[in-house]
N, CA, C and O atoms as a printed pandas DataFrame, in Angstrom:
     atom_number atom_name residue_name chain_id  residue_number  x_coord  y_coord  z_coord
0              1         N          MET        A               1  136.157  123.287   77.625
1              2        CA          MET        A               1  134.840  122.485   78.473
2              3         C          MET        A               1  133.612  122.246   77.636
3              4         O          MET        A               1  133.067  121.142   77.617
4              5         N          LEU        A               2  133.183  123.256   76.956
5              6        CA          LEU        A               2  132.081  123.210   76.147
6              7         C          LEU        A               2  132.013  122.116   75.104
7              8         O          LEU        A               2  130.982  121.514   74.805
8              9         N          HIS        A               3  133.187  121.921   74.590
9             10        CA          HIS        A               3  133.598  120.943   73.509
10            11         C          HIS        A               3  133.363  119.633   74.184
11            12         O          HIS        A               3  132.616  118.792   73.686
12            13         N          ALA        A               4  134.037  119.437   75.392
13            14        CA          ALA        A               4  133.813  118.041   76.101
14            15         C          ALA        A               4  132.279  117.757   76.525
15            16         O          ALA        A               4  131.807  116.621   76.476
16            17         N          VAL        A               5  131.641  118.736   76.888
17            18        CA          VAL        A               5  130.022  118.601   77.044
18            19         C          VAL        A               5  129.407  118.015   75.903
19            20         O          VAL        A               5  128.739  116.982   75.952
20            21         N          TYR        A               6  129.692  118.846   74.612
21            22        CA          TYR        A               6  129.085  118.608   73.512
22            23         C          TYR        A               6  129.351  117.084   73.002
23            24         O          TYR        A               6  128.455  116.383   72.533
24            25         N          ARG        A               7  130.710  116.663   73.157
25            26        CA          ARG        A               7  131.043  115.234   72.926
26            27         C          ARG        A               7  130.327  114.224   73.807
27            28         O          ARG        A               7  130.012  113.141   73.312
28            29         N          TRP        A               8  130.041  114.504   75.102
29            30        CA          TRP        A               8  129.305  113.755   75.888
30            31         C          TRP        A               8  128.049  113.566   75.583
31            32         O          TRP        A               8  127.546  112.443   75.629
32            33         N          LEU        A               9  127.337  114.716   75.210
33            34        CA          LEU        A               9  125.950  114.658   74.905
34            35         C          LEU        A               9  125.652  113.772   73.735
35            36         O          LEU        A               9  124.724  112.963   73.751
36            37         N          PHE        A              10  126.528  113.956   72.632
37            38        CA          PHE        A              10  126.479  113.189   71.458
38            39         C          PHE        A              10  126.703  111.848   71.423
39            40         O          PHE        A              10  126.170  111.063   70.639
40            41         N          SER        A              11  127.669  111.526   72.463
41            42        CA          SER        A              11  127.986  110.021   72.571
42            43         C          SER        A              11  127.021  109.203   73.176
43            44         O          SER        A              11  126.936  108.003   72.913
44            45         N          ILE        A              12  126.230  109.828   74.034
45            46        CA          ILE        A              12  125.078  108.982   74.487
46            47         C          ILE        A              12  124.263  108.255   73.481
47            48         O          ILE        A              12  123.870  107.116   73.731
48            49         N          GLU        A              13  124.021  108.770   72.498
49            50        CA          GLU        A              13  123.276  108.258   71.311
50            51         C          GLU        A              13  123.745  106.896   70.766
51            52         O          GLU        A              13  123.014  106.065   70.227
52            53         N          GLU        A              14  125.173  106.780   71.000
53            54        CA          GLU        A              14  125.857  105.551   70.673
54            55         C          GLU        A              14  125.696  104.526   71.580
55            56         O          GLU        A              14  125.780  103.351   71.222
56            57         N          ARG        A              15  125.462  104.867   72.775
57            58        CA          ARG        A              15  125.445  103.857   73.920
58            59         C          ARG        A              15  123.857  103.015   73.900
59            60         O          ARG        A              15  122.815  103.489   73.446
60            61         N          SER        A              16  124.011  101.836   74.445
61            62        CA          SER        A              16  122.738  101.163   74.511
62            63         C          SER        A              16  122.513  100.626   75.855
63            64         O          SER        A              16  123.429  100.644   76.678
64            65         N          LEU        A              17  121.103  100.044   76.196
65            66        CA          LEU        A              17  120.889   99.674   77.384
66            67         C          LEU        A              17  121.733   98.469   77.855
67            68         O          LEU        A              17  121.972   98.232   79.039
68            69         N          GLU        A              18  122.167   97.722   76.792
69            70        CA          GLU        A              18  123.067   96.381   77.025
70            71         C          GLU        A              18  124.185   96.735   77.924
71            72         O          GLU        A              18  124.657   95.879   78.671
72            73         N          GLU        A              19  124.665   98.015   77.897
73            74        CA          GLU        A              19  125.874   98.382   78.587
74            75         C          GLU        A              19  125.432   98.491   80.137
75            76         O          GLU        A              19  126.332   98.504   80.976
76            77         N          VAL        A              20  124.176   98.563   80.526
77            78        CA          VAL        A              20  123.843   98.902   81.905
78            79         C          VAL        A              20  123.749   97.372   82.497
79            80         O          VAL        A              20  123.345   96.392   81.871
80            81         N          THR        A              21  124.192   97.400   83.783
81            82        CA          THR        A              21  124.251   96.258   84.575
82            83         C          THR        A              21  123.309   96.448   85.803
83            84         O          THR        A              21  123.317   97.539   86.373
84            85         N          GLU        A              22  122.628   95.606   86.170
85            86        CA          GLU        A              22  121.609   95.677   87.270
86            87         C          GLU        A              22  122.471   95.113   88.587
87            88         O          GLU        A              22  123.217   94.137   88.512
88            89         N          ILE        A              23  122.279   95.772   89.627
89            90        CA          ILE        A              23  122.630   95.096   90.817
90            91         C          ILE        A              23  121.654   95.281   91.916
91            92         O          ILE        A              23  120.791   96.156   91.841
92            93         N          GLU        A              24  121.758   94.497   92.924
93            94        CA          GLU        A              24  120.875   94.432   93.881
94            95         C          GLU        A              24  121.149   95.441   94.901
95            96         O          GLU        A              24  122.274   95.483   95.399
96            97         N          THR        A              25  120.154   96.333   95.295
97            98        CA          THR        A              25  120.453   97.407   96.326
98            99         C          THR        A              25  119.957   97.055   97.593
99           100         O          THR        A              25  119.307   96.015   97.705
100          101         N          ILE        A              26  120.197   97.850   98.658
101          102        CA          ILE        A              26  119.650   97.561   99.884
102          103         C          ILE        A              26  118.270   97.607   99.883
103          104         O          ILE        A              26  117.727   96.854  100.691
104          105         N          ALA        A              27  117.533   98.319   99.160
105          106        CA          ALA        A              27  116.051   98.352   99.091
106          107         C          ALA        A              27  115.310   97.040   98.480
107          108         O          ALA        A              27  114.150   96.693   98.697
108          109         N          ASP        A              28  116.321   96.373   97.623
109          110        CA          ASP        A              28  115.854   95.083   97.072
110          111         C          ASP        A              28  116.107   93.989   98.028
111          112         O          ASP        A              28  115.402   92.982   97.962
112          113         N          ALA        A              29  117.058   94.087   98.925
113          114        CA          ALA        A              29  117.294   93.091   99.726
114          115         C          ALA        A              29  116.796   93.145  100.999
115          116         O          ALA        A              29  116.782   92.082  101.620
116          117         N          VAL        A              30  116.370   94.164  101.553
117          118        CA          VAL        A              30  115.776   94.248  102.991
118          119         C          VAL        A              30  114.249   94.580  103.008
119          120         O          VAL        A              30  113.662   95.404  102.307
120          121         N          ASP        A              31  113.714   93.714  104.014
121          122        CA          ASP        A              31  112.288   93.794  104.351
122          123         C          ASP        A              31  112.257   94.977  105.506
123          124         O          ASP        A              31  112.637   94.760  106.656
124          125         N          LEU        A              32  111.784   96.183  105.080
125          126        CA          LEU        A              32  111.816   97.399  105.922
126          127         C          LEU        A              32  110.829   97.072  107.131
127          128         O          LEU        A              32  111.082   97.619  108.205
128          129         N          GLY        A              33  109.800   96.284  107.051
129          130        CA          GLY        A              33  108.867   95.916  108.265
130          131         C          GLY        A              33  109.748   95.169  109.180
131          132         O          GLY        A              33  109.740   95.423  110.384
132          133         N          TRP        A              34  110.531   94.231  108.657
133          134        CA          TRP        A              34  111.401   93.393  109.615
134          135         C          TRP        A              34  112.214   94.246  110.438
135          136         O          TRP        A              34  112.252   94.094  111.659
136          137         N          CYS        A              35  112.970   95.276  109.741
137          138        CA          CYS        A              35  113.814   96.077  110.297
138          139         C          CYS        A              35  113.207   97.085  111.393
139          140         O          CYS        A              35  113.855   97.394  112.393
140          141         N          SER        A              36  112.097   97.506  111.170
141          142        CA          SER        A              36  111.337   98.436  111.913
142          143         C          SER        A              36  110.970   97.679  113.322
143          144         O          SER        A              36  110.981   98.227  114.424
144          145         N          LYS        A              37  110.686   96.487  113.095
145          146        CA          LYS        A              37  110.244   95.610  114.276
146          147         C          LYS        A              37  111.342   95.412  115.216
147          148         O          LYS        A              37  111.116   95.312  116.422
148          149         N          ARG        A              38  112.648   95.342  114.677
149          150        CA          ARG        A              38  113.619   95.053  115.538
150          151         C          ARG        A              38  114.292   96.413  116.230
151          152         O          ARG        A              38  115.206   96.309  117.048
152          153         N          LEU        A              39  113.788   97.597  115.851
153          154        CA          LEU        A              39  114.007   98.766  116.468
154          155         C          LEU        A              39  113.103   99.256  117.701
155          156         O          LEU        A              39  111.876   99.164  117.668
156          157         N          PRO        A              40  113.739   99.731  118.682
157          158        CA          PRO        A              40  112.978  100.089  119.791
158          159         C          PRO        A              40  112.076  101.302  119.787
159          160         O          PRO        A              40  112.354  102.233  119.032
160          161         N          GLY        A              41  111.095  101.357  120.516
161          162        CA          GLY        A              41  110.158  102.566  120.680
162          163         C          GLY        A              41  109.624  102.972  119.359
163          164         O          GLY        A              41  109.256  102.110  118.560
164          165         N          GLU        A              42  109.569  104.089  119.116
165          166        CA          GLU        A              42  109.032  104.824  118.019
166          167         C          GLU        A              42  110.026  104.900  116.736
167          168         O          GLU        A              42  109.573  105.420  115.716
168          169         N          TRP        A              43  111.213  104.463  116.733
169          170        CA          TRP        A              43  112.252  104.388  115.819
170          171         C          TRP        A              43  111.580  103.686  114.636
171          172         O          TRP        A              43  110.781  102.763  114.793
172          173         N          ASP        A              44  111.965  104.199  113.376
173          174        CA          ASP        A              44  111.602  103.567  112.206
174          175         C          ASP        A              44  112.642  103.592  111.166
175          176         O          ASP        A              44  113.592  104.363  111.307
176          177         N          VAL        A              45  112.555  102.794  110.094
177          178        CA          VAL        A              45  113.554  102.812  109.121
178          179         C          VAL        A              45  113.000  103.232  107.640
179          180         O          VAL        A              45  111.861  103.002  107.234
180          181         N          ARG        A              46  113.918  103.816  107.003
181          182        CA          ARG        A              46  113.494  104.088  105.520
182          183         C          ARG        A              46  114.737  103.954  104.622
183          184         O          ARG        A              46  115.895  103.886  105.034
184          185         N          VAL        A              47  114.337  103.925  103.338
185          186        CA          VAL        A              47  115.541  103.707  102.486
186          187         C          VAL        A              47  115.808  105.372  101.935
187          188         O          VAL        A              47  114.906  106.199  101.802
188          189         N          ASP        A              48  117.127  105.589  101.689
189          190        CA          ASP        A              48  117.392  106.849  101.113
190          191         C          ASP        A              48  118.601  106.610  100.260
191          192         O          ASP        A              48  119.243  105.562  100.331
192          193         N          ILE        A              49  118.913  107.638   99.420
193          194        CA          ILE        A              49  120.117  107.697   98.495
194          195         C          ILE        A              49  121.058  108.795   99.058
195          196         O          ILE        A              49  120.650  109.947   99.206
196          197         N          VAL        A              50  122.263  108.439   99.355
197          198        CA          VAL        A              50  123.271  109.531   99.818
198          199         C          VAL        A              50  124.574  109.392   98.997
199          200         O          VAL        A              50  124.910  108.403   98.346
200          201         N          GLN        A              51  125.220  110.505   99.135
201          202        CA          GLN        A              51  126.607  110.711   98.546
202          203         C          GLN        A              51  127.507  111.317   99.476
203          204         O          GLN        A              51  127.342  112.493   99.801
204          205         N          TYR        A              52  128.479  110.601   99.953
205          206        CA          TYR        A              52  129.525  111.076  100.842
206          207         C          TYR        A              52  130.770  111.546  100.034
207          208         O          TYR        A              52  131.436  110.708   99.425
208          209         N          GLY        A              53  131.076  112.764  100.016
209          210        CA          GLY        A              53  132.327  113.253   99.254
210          211         C          GLY        A              53  132.197  112.892   97.833
211          212         O          GLY        A              53  131.160  113.084   97.198
212          213         N          GLN        A              54  133.170  112.414   97.389
213          214        CA          GLN        A              54  133.283  112.130   95.860
214          215         C          GLN        A              54  132.894  110.668   95.580
215          216         O          GLN        A              54  133.144  110.264   94.445
216          217         N          GLU        A              55  132.317  109.813   96.448
217          218        CA          GLU        A              55  131.891  108.443   96.205
218          219         C          GLU        A              55  130.608  108.486   95.440
219          220         O          GLU        A              55  129.931  109.507   95.322
220          221         N          ALA        A              56  130.293  107.253   94.897
221          222        CA          ALA        A              56  129.210  107.000   94.311
222          223         C          ALA        A              56  128.007  107.134   95.065
223          224         O          ALA        A              56  128.033  106.865   96.266
224          225         N          LEU        A              57  126.775  107.580   94.418
225          226        CA          LEU        A              57  125.465  107.427   95.082
226          227         C          LEU        A              57  125.276  105.943   95.609
227          228         O          LEU        A              57  125.485  104.908   94.976
228          229         N          THR        A              58  124.841  106.079   96.889
229          230        CA          THR        A              58  124.742  104.709   97.473
230          231         C          THR        A              58  123.232  104.702   98.376
231          232         O          THR        A              58  122.907  105.582   99.173
232          233         N          GLN        A              59  122.509  103.615   98.068
233          234        CA          GLN        A              59  121.313  103.365   98.772
234          235         C          GLN        A              59  121.622  103.098  100.246
235          236         O          GLN        A              59  122.574  102.361  100.504
236          237         N          VAL        A              60  120.951  103.595  101.165
237          238        CA          VAL        A              60  121.210  103.376  102.537
238          239         C          VAL        A              60  119.903  103.156  103.348
239          240         O          VAL        A              60  118.805  103.419  102.858
240          241         N          LEU        A              61  120.057  102.663  104.612
241          242        CA          LEU        A              61  118.836  102.733  105.506
242          243         C          LEU        A              61  119.062  103.868  106.501
243          244         O          LEU        A              61  120.184  104.117  106.944
244          245         N          ILE        A              62  118.002  104.528  106.830
245          246        CA          ILE        A              62  118.135  105.669  107.740
246          247         C          ILE        A              62  117.202  105.272  108.945
247          248         O          ILE        A              62  116.012  105.130  108.663
248          249         N          CYS        A              63  117.507  105.114  109.984
249          250        CA          CYS        A              63  116.799  104.998  111.274
250          251         C          CYS        A              63  116.289  106.430  111.748
251          252         O          CYS        A              63  117.091  107.340  111.961
252          253         N          THR        A              64  115.027  106.571  111.889
253          254        CA          THR        A              64  114.495  108.000  112.281
254          255         C          THR        A              64  113.603  107.822  113.432
255          256         O          THR        A              64  113.179  106.710  113.749
256          257         N          HIS        A              65  113.288  108.987  114.114
257          258        CA          HIS        A              65  112.337  109.052  115.084
258          259         C          HIS        A              65  111.597  110.293  114.777
259          260         O          HIS        A              65  112.104  111.277  114.238
260          261         N          PRO        A              66  110.164  110.170  115.215
261          262        CA          PRO        A              66  109.375  111.465  114.886
262          263         C          PRO        A              66  109.639  112.664  115.798
263          264         O          PRO        A              66  109.268  113.775  115.418
264          265         N          THR        A              67  110.241  112.518  116.947
265          266        CA          THR        A              67  110.604  113.684  117.709
266          267         C          THR        A              67  112.076  113.953  118.119
267          268         O          THR        A              67  112.465  114.960  118.710
268          269         N          VAL        A              68  112.858  112.875  117.705
269          270        CA          VAL        A              68  114.483  113.043  118.050
270          271         C          VAL        A              68  115.067  113.505  116.740
271          272         O          VAL        A              68  114.791  112.938  115.683
272          273         N          PRO        A              69  115.935  114.611  116.825
273          274        CA          PRO        A              69  116.701  115.005  115.620
274          275         C          PRO        A              69  117.828  114.298  115.273
275          276         O          PRO        A              69  118.698  114.844  114.594
276          277         N          ILE        A              70  117.950  113.002  115.696
277          278        CA          ILE        A              70  119.201  112.303  115.442
278          279         C          ILE        A              70  118.810  111.163  114.633
279          280         O          ILE        A              70  117.795  110.517  114.896
280          281         N          GLU        A              71  119.672  110.857  113.539
281          282        CA          GLU        A              71  119.313  109.748  112.686
282          283         C          GLU        A              71  120.718  108.791  112.606
283          284         O          GLU        A              71  121.858  109.227  112.766
284          285         N          PHE        A              72  120.360  107.408  112.323
285          286        CA          PHE        A              72  121.378  106.509  112.441
286          287         C          PHE        A              72  121.402  106.060  110.927
287          288         O          PHE        A              72  120.373  105.506  110.538
288          289         N          VAL        A              73  122.323  106.202  110.108
289          290        CA          VAL        A              73  122.632  105.725  108.756
290          291         C          VAL        A              73  123.242  104.592  108.711
291          292         O          VAL        A              73  124.301  104.520  109.336
292          293         N          LEU        A              74  122.804  103.500  108.034
293          294        CA          LEU        A              74  123.548  102.237  107.875
294          295         C          LEU        A              74  123.921  102.235  106.359
295          296         O          LEU        A              74  123.014  102.303  105.529
296          297         N          VAL        A              75  125.166  102.162  105.991
297          298        CA          VAL        A              75  125.633  102.312  104.560
298          299         C          VAL        A              75  126.504  101.056  104.271
299          300         O          VAL        A              75  127.492  100.716  104.922
300          301         N          PRO        A              76  126.057  100.519  103.352
301          302        CA          PRO        A              76  126.727   99.242  102.712
302          303         C          PRO        A              76  128.033   99.698  102.261
303          304         O          PRO        A              76  128.107  100.737  101.604
304          305         N          ALA        A              77  129.138   98.979  102.570
305          306        CA          ALA        A              77  130.408   99.272  102.011
306          307         C          ALA        A              77  130.567   99.238  100.654
307          308         O          ALA        A              77  131.311  100.027  100.071
308          309         N          GLN        A              78  129.809   98.229   99.998
309          310        CA          GLN        A              78  129.669   97.982   98.429
310          311         C          GLN        A              78  128.315   97.971   97.927
311          312         O          GLN        A              78  127.502   97.189   98.419
312          313         N          ASN        A              79  127.987   98.777   96.980
313          314        CA          ASN        A              79  126.540   98.720   96.422
314          315         C          ASN        A              79  126.165   97.394   95.961
315          316         O          ASN        A              79  124.986   97.040   95.985
316          317         N          ALA        A              80  127.024   96.700   95.575
317          318        CA          ALA        A              80  126.789   95.422   95.017
318          319         C          ALA        A              80  126.406   94.239   96.084
319          320         O          ALA        A              80  125.793   93.217   95.776
320          321         N          GLU        A              81  126.869   94.555   97.361
321          322        CA          GLU        A              81  126.673   93.734   98.423
322          323         C          GLU        A              81  125.997   94.532   99.613
323          324         O          GLU        A              81  126.624   94.868  100.617
324          325         N          PRO        A              82  124.732   94.786   99.414
325          326        CA          PRO        A              82  123.884   95.677  100.225
326          327         C          PRO        A              82  123.925   95.383  101.722
327          328         O          PRO        A              82  124.014   96.317  102.519
328          329         N          THR        A              83  123.861   94.087  102.136
329          330        CA          THR        A              83  123.661   93.582  103.456
330          331         C          THR        A              83  124.956   93.248  104.177
331          332         O          THR        A              83  124.976   92.981  105.378
332          333         N          ALA        A              84  126.057   93.272  103.390
333          334        CA          ALA        A              84  127.280   92.738  104.069
334          335         C          ALA        A              84  128.248   94.093  104.286
335          336         O          ALA        A              84  128.209   95.061  103.526
336          337         N          ASP        A              85  129.083   93.992  105.408
337          338        CA          ASP        A              85  130.036   95.204  105.728
338          339         C          ASP        A              85  129.285   96.490  105.659
339          340         O          ASP        A              85  129.318   97.181  104.641
340          341         N          ILE        A              86  128.583   96.837  106.761
341          342        CA          ILE        A              86  127.945   97.988  107.065
342          343         C          ILE        A              86  128.470   98.957  107.834
343          344         O          ILE        A              86  128.851   98.670  108.969
344          345         N          ALA        A              87  128.572  100.207  107.364
345          346        CA          ALA        A              87  129.191  101.182  108.259
346          347         C          ALA        A              87  128.110  101.960  108.887
347          348         O          ALA        A              87  127.102  102.129  108.202
348          349         N          VAL        A              88  128.146  102.495  110.146
349          350        CA          VAL        A              88  127.089  103.069  110.915
350          351         C          VAL        A              88  127.552  104.544  111.195
351          352         O          VAL        A              88  128.609  104.823  111.763
352          353         N          TYR        A              89  126.631  105.461  110.727
353          354        CA          TYR        A              89  126.758  106.855  111.032
354          355         C          TYR        A              89  125.689  107.466  111.814
355          356         O          TYR        A              89  124.508  107.172  111.623
356          357         N          ARG        A              90  126.104  108.376  112.761
357          358        CA          ARG        A              90  125.108  109.033  113.569
358          359         C          ARG        A              90  124.963  110.384  112.920
359          360         O          ARG        A              90  126.026  110.978  112.736
360          361         N          ARG        A              91  123.941  110.941  112.567
361          362        CA          ARG        A              91  123.650  112.192  111.907
362          363         C          ARG        A              91  122.686  113.125  112.800
363          364         O          ARG        A              91  121.534  112.786  113.072
364          365         N          ASP        A              92  123.192  114.174  113.173
365          366        CA          ASP        A              92  122.498  115.142  114.174
366          367         C          ASP        A              92  121.985  116.157  113.154
367          368         O          ASP        A              92  122.752  116.900  112.543
368          369         N          ARG        A              93  120.541  116.161  112.980
369          370        CA          ARG        A              93  119.978  117.188  111.986
370          371         C          ARG        A              93  120.016  118.554  112.748
371          372         O          ARG        A              93  120.151  119.559  112.050
372          373         N          SER        A              94  119.921  118.689  113.990
373          374        CA          SER        A              94  119.841  120.091  114.571
374          375         C          SER        A              94  121.243  120.747  114.652
375          376         O          SER        A              94  121.350  121.973  114.684
376          377         N          ARG        A              95  122.299  119.937  114.684
377          378        CA          ARG        A              95  123.637  120.583  114.594
378          379         C          ARG        A              95  124.252  120.561  113.165
379          380         O          ARG        A              95  125.125  121.368  112.848
380          381         N          GLY        A              96  123.767  119.600  112.298
381          382        CA          GLY        A              96  124.269  119.327  110.960
382          383         C          GLY        A              96  125.579  118.687  110.819
383          384         O          GLY        A              96  126.390  118.985  109.942
384          385         N          THR        A              97  125.748  117.813  111.702
385          386        CA          THR        A              97  126.945  116.856  111.963
386          387         C          THR        A              97  126.609  115.359  111.549
387          388         O          THR        A              97  125.513  114.799  111.565
388          389         N          ARG        A              98  127.834  114.870  111.179
389          390        CA          ARG        A              98  127.735  113.468  110.917
390          391         C          ARG        A              98  128.936  112.807  111.444
391          392         O          ARG        A              98  130.015  113.331  111.169
392          393         N          THR        A              99  128.920  111.584  112.262
393          394        CA          THR        A              99  129.877  111.058  112.745
394          395         C          THR        A              99  129.798  109.578  112.529
395          396         O          THR        A              99  128.747  108.978  112.759
396          397         N          GLN        A             100  130.806  109.005  112.120
397          398        CA          GLN        A             100  130.975  107.592  111.907
398          399         C          GLN        A             100  131.225  106.898  113.231
399          400         O          GLN        A             100  132.170  107.188  113.964
400          401         N          LEU        A             101  130.246  105.884  113.518
401          402        CA          LEU        A             101  130.405  105.147  114.655
402          403         C          LEU        A             101  131.011  103.849  114.644
403          404         O          LEU        A             101  131.771  103.471  115.535
404          405         N          GLU        A             102  130.668  103.116  113.583
405          406        CA          GLU        A             102  131.295  101.874  113.205
406          407         C          GLU        A             102  131.675  101.751  111.870
407          408         O          GLU        A             102  130.918  102.135  110.978
408          409         N          ARG        A             103  132.819  101.233  111.621
409          410        CA          ARG        A             103  133.505  101.342  110.292
410          411         C          ARG        A             103  133.004  100.127  109.408
411          412         O          ARG        A             103  132.758  100.165  108.203
412          413         N          SER        A             104  132.907   99.084  110.228
413          414        CA          SER        A             104  132.621   97.828  109.228
414          415         C          SER        A             104  131.895   96.686  110.349
415          416         O          SER        A             104  132.521   96.103  111.235
416          417         N          ILE        A             105  130.518   96.545  110.079
417          418        CA          ILE        A             105  129.941   95.546  110.932
418          419         C          ILE        A             105  129.539   94.489  109.791
419          420         O          ILE        A             105  129.132   94.802  108.673
420          421         N          VAL        A             106  129.718   93.229  110.251
421          422        CA          VAL        A             106  129.651   92.009  109.358
422          423         C          VAL        A             106  128.416   92.025  108.394
423          424         O          VAL        A             106  128.500   91.872  107.176
424          425         N          ASN        A             107  127.262   92.230  109.093
425          426        CA          ASN        A             107  125.980   92.206  108.356
426          427         C          ASN        A             107  124.925   93.200  108.777
427          428         O          ASN        A             107  125.133   93.900  109.769
428          429         N          LEU        A             108  123.826   93.304  108.097
429          430        CA          LEU        A             108  122.826   94.380  108.433
430          431         C          LEU        A             108  122.183   93.830  109.676
431          432         O          LEU        A             108  121.970   94.687  110.534
432          433         N          GLU        A             109  121.838   92.650  109.963
433          434        CA          GLU        A             109  121.192   92.258  111.127
434          435         C          GLU        A             109  121.960   92.708  112.468
435          436         O          GLU        A             109  121.438   93.240  113.447
436          437         N          THR        A             110  123.304   92.378  112.297
437          438        CA          THR        A             110  124.366   92.627  113.339
438          439         C          THR        A             110  124.379   94.303  113.668
439          440         O          THR        A             110  124.549   94.792  114.784
440          441         N          ALA        A             111  124.179   94.969  112.537
441          442        CA          ALA        A             111  124.324   96.483  112.529
442          443         C          ALA        A             111  123.111   96.993  113.392
443          444         O          ALA        A             111  123.338   97.848  114.248
444          445         N          ILE        A             112  121.825   96.509  113.211
445          446        CA          ILE        A             112  120.791   96.826  113.773
446          447         C          ILE        A             112  120.816   96.498  115.202
447          448         O          ILE        A             112  120.397   97.289  116.046
448          449         N          ASP        A             113  121.273   95.409  115.474
449          450        CA          ASP        A             113  121.329   94.824  117.075
450          451         C          ASP        A             113  122.315   95.664  117.680
451          452         O          ASP        A             113  122.196   95.907  118.881
452          453         N          THR        A             114  123.308   96.163  117.009
453          454        CA          THR        A             114  124.566   97.083  117.661
454          455         C          THR        A             114  123.832   98.438  117.976
455          456         O          THR        A             114  123.999   98.935  119.089
456          457         N          ILE        A             115  123.037   99.052  117.062
457          458        CA          ILE        A             115  122.580  100.250  117.412
458          459         C          ILE        A             115  121.339  100.392  118.242
459          460         O          ILE        A             115  121.191  101.402  118.930
460          461         N          SER        A             116  120.464   99.463  118.219
461          462        CA          SER        A             116  119.410   99.357  119.129
462          463         C          SER        A             116  119.328   99.816  120.383
463          464         O          SER        A             116  118.383  100.506  120.764
464          465         N          PRO        A             117  120.451   99.423  121.228
465          466        CA          PRO        A             117  120.582  100.076  122.650
466          467         C          PRO        A             117  120.812  101.409  122.493
467          468         O          PRO        A             117  120.285  102.108  123.358
468          469         N          ARG        A             118  121.585  102.107  121.458
469          470        CA          ARG        A             118  121.833  103.405  121.605
470          471         C          ARG        A             118  120.474  104.223  121.095
471          472         O          ARG        A             118  120.265  105.347  121.551
472          473         N          LEU        A             119  119.663  103.694  120.244
473          474        CA          LEU        A             119  118.397  104.186  119.905
474          475         C          LEU        A             119  117.600  104.290  121.119
475          476         O          LEU        A             119  116.989  105.330  121.361
476          477         N          GLN        A             120  117.566  103.313  121.877
477          478        CA          GLN        A             120  116.572  103.197  123.121
478          479         C          GLN        A             120  117.186  104.331  124.188
479          480         O          GLN        A             120  116.437  105.084  124.811
480          481         N          ARG        A             121  118.437  104.355  124.303
481          482        CA          ARG        A             121  118.920  105.407  125.244
482          483         C          ARG        A             121  118.654  106.913  124.675
483          484         O          ARG        A             121  118.371  107.822  125.456
484          485         N          ILE        A             122  118.738  107.078  123.571
485          486        CA          ILE        A             122  118.522  108.391  122.892
486          487         C          ILE        A             122  117.103  108.802  123.111
487          488         O          ILE        A             122  116.778  109.926  123.493
488          489         N          GLU        A             123  116.331  107.892  122.866
489          490        CA          GLU        A             123  114.807  108.006  122.895
490          491         C          GLU        A             123  114.488  108.306  124.307
491          492         O          GLU        A             123  113.621  109.150  124.535
492          493         N          ARG        A             124  115.105  107.697  125.301
493          494        CA          ARG        A             124  114.853  107.889  126.707
494          495         C          ARG        A             124  115.367  109.339  127.219
495          496         O          ARG        A             124  114.853  109.993  128.127
496          497         N          GLN        A             125  116.364  109.658  126.526
497          498        CA          GLN        A             125  116.868  111.033  127.054
498          499         C          GLN        A             125  116.200  112.247  126.504
499          500         O          GLN        A             125  116.137  113.327  127.092
500          501         N          GLN        A             126  115.639  111.946  125.168
501          502        CA          GLN        A             126  114.978  113.141  124.506
502          503         C          GLN        A             126  113.522  113.164  124.787
503          504         O          GLN        A             126  112.925  114.189  124.458
504          505         N          THR        A             127  112.782  112.097  125.402
505          506        CA          THR        A             127  111.555  112.076  125.848
506          507         C          THR        A             127  111.493  112.373  127.167
507          508         O          THR        A             127  112.140  111.700  127.970
508          509         N          PRO        A             128  110.653  113.492  127.597
509          510        CA          PRO        A             128  110.541  113.938  129.006
510          511         C          PRO        A             128  109.663  112.752  129.521
511          512         O          PRO        A             128  108.727  112.269  128.885
512          513         N          SER        A             129  110.096  112.334  130.791
513          514        CA          SER        A             129  109.277  111.245  131.537
514          515         C          SER        A             129  108.262  112.060  132.261
515          516         O          SER        A             129  108.347  113.287  132.234
516          517         N          ALA        A             130  107.282  111.441  132.923
517          518        CA          ALA        A             130  106.155  111.892  133.742
518          519         C          ALA        A             130  106.723  112.478  134.865
519          520         O          ALA        A             130  106.323  113.553  135.313
520          521         N          ASP        A             131  107.809  111.711  135.437
521          522        CA          ASP        A             131  108.538  112.173  136.672
522          523         C          ASP        A             131  109.053  113.611  136.555
523          524         O          ASP        A             131  108.963  114.357  137.530
524          525         N          ARG        A             132  109.597  114.035  135.386
525          526        CA          ARG        A             132  110.317  115.220  135.269
526          527         C          ARG        A             132  109.359  116.410  135.023
527          528         O          ARG        A             132  109.692  117.586  135.167
528          529         N          GLN        A             133  108.199  116.004  134.657
529          530        CA          GLN        A             133  107.393  117.041  134.174
530          531         C          GLN        A             133  106.648  117.602  135.513
531          532         O          GLN        A             133  106.140  116.906  136.392
532          533         N          ARG        A             134  106.705  119.047  135.457
533          534        CA          ARG        A             134  106.165  119.688  136.636
534          535         C          ARG        A             134  104.665  120.144  136.520
535          536         O          ARG        A             134  104.158  120.442  135.439
536          537         N          GLU        A             135  104.052  120.174  137.621
537          538        CA          GLU        A             135  102.695  120.693  137.681
538          539         C          GLU        A             135  102.626  122.202  137.376
539          540         O          GLU        A             135  103.489  122.946  137.842
540          541         N          PRO        A             136  101.616  122.681  136.598
541          542        CA          PRO        A             136  101.607  124.078  136.365
542          543         C          PRO        A             136  101.322  124.791  137.450
543          544         O          PRO        A             136  100.397  124.448  138.185
544          545         N          ILE        A             137  102.083  125.889  137.702
545          546        CA          ILE        A             137  101.741  126.972  138.735
546          547         C          ILE        A             137  100.399  127.651  138.475
547          548         O          ILE        A             137  100.229  128.222  137.398
548          549         N          VAL        A             138   99.478  127.624  139.356
549          550        CA          VAL        A             138   98.160  128.461  139.068
550          551         C          VAL        A             138   98.250  129.588  140.078
551          552         O          VAL        A             138   98.457  129.391  141.276
552          553         N          ILE        A             139   98.086  130.763  139.533
553          554        CA          ILE        A             139   98.131  132.024  140.332
554          555         C          ILE        A             139   96.802  132.491  140.290
555          556         O          ILE        A             139   96.256  132.902  139.266
556          557         N          SER        A             140   96.220  132.421  141.542
557          558        CA          SER        A             140   94.709  132.776  141.664
558          559         C          SER        A             140   94.755  134.448  142.116
559          560         O          SER        A             140   95.614  134.970  142.826
560          561         N          PRO        A             141   93.618  135.089  141.512
561          562        CA          PRO        A             141   93.638  136.533  141.963
562          563         C          PRO        A             141   93.343  136.868  143.279
563          564         O          PRO        A             141   93.363  138.046  143.636
């Protein structure tokens, strides 16, 4: 194994930047402000890099909320086509689980429209309403 690492280290010198190809990633193709405006309530969107299993590193969009421990991850099926064929995952940070909700949605706009009602429902469930809050009990001496 050490021999293989040694060969790899020294073969880098023979490579040039001409061998590198550029592709448009989701961060290049998406206006995060536009995405955030389409999300309900306090949900926001950011770019992150993930790797699922042995697959390649992929740039994704993550829909987050400041007080809700659930995120929705929008993953392009192909790095080279960042806004087409989007898979949607629900990630629960408090439980450490990830569930695939949608395998393939035609484009990013449709993916956001698909998850928006779910985000709104989750936010309502997680945020205590004024009706549910009780008055404090005051015990006088």
